[in-house]
N, C-alpha and C positions, 0 to 999 in steps of 0.2 A: 504494500500500500504506500502511496506517495505521501510525503510530508505536507503537501499543500492542502490546508483546511481553511474553508471560508464559511461565512454566514450569509443568509439571504433574507431580505425583508422588503416588502412592497410598501408604498405610501399608505395603502389601506390596511396594513398590519398583518398581512399574510407573511409567515416566516418559516424558514428552515434552519434548524439548529446547526447542522453541519453539511457543507458541500465538500465532498472529498474526491480528489483525483485518484482513480484506480486505473493505472495504465493510461490509455487515451479516453477512458470513460469517466463519467461523473456519477457519483452516488449522492442522492439527496436524502438526508437522514434527519428525521424529526423524532425527538425523544419526549415521551409523555409519562408523567408520574401518575399513571392511572391503570387500573385493571381492565378498563373498557375503552375501546376506540370506536368512533363512529365517523360518518362521512365528513362532518365539520373538521375533524382532526387532520384531514388530508388536504385541506385548503392550501397550505404552504408548499407542499411538494408538488401539487398540481400546478400552482402558479409558477414555480421555478421551471418545471418541465416545459411549460408553454413558452418560456422565454429562452431557454438554453438548448444547446445541441448536445448530442451524445450522452443524454441521461440514461444510463444503462439500468439503474435500479432506483426506484422510489420506495423508501423504507420508513415505516413508523415503528419505533421501538417502544414497547410498553411493559407494564408489570403483570400482564395476564399470563395465562398458562398455555394458551393454544395459538399456534400459528394460523394465520388467515390471510386472505387476499380480498381487498375491498376496492372495486373499480380500478384494478391494475396496480394497486399499491400493496406492497408486502407489509403485513403487520406481524412483527416478530416479538416474541417474548425476549427479554433482555439476554437471557442465557443462550438462546439459540442464535441471536444476533452476534454475540461475542464469539461463539464457536465457529461462525461462518466467516469471520474476518480473515482476509488474506494475510499471510505472514511476509 
């Protein structure tokens, strides 16, 4: 994983906690301190993906126990997210 980490925020308040370069791709990663994620929690990663190129993964990390996919966004329990990080 590259050392290039950024943050994204629109004027309307949609944000992504981490934009990480992975090779030539970008990962948009939003972190939620919640056991539940719904469509509203995807607003930032969707806004970033609409503006950027090469967004390979849109990810929301949360405290829940079950991996899921909501409208093309990966919703990952924190333990699974950490286990999938490239070395």
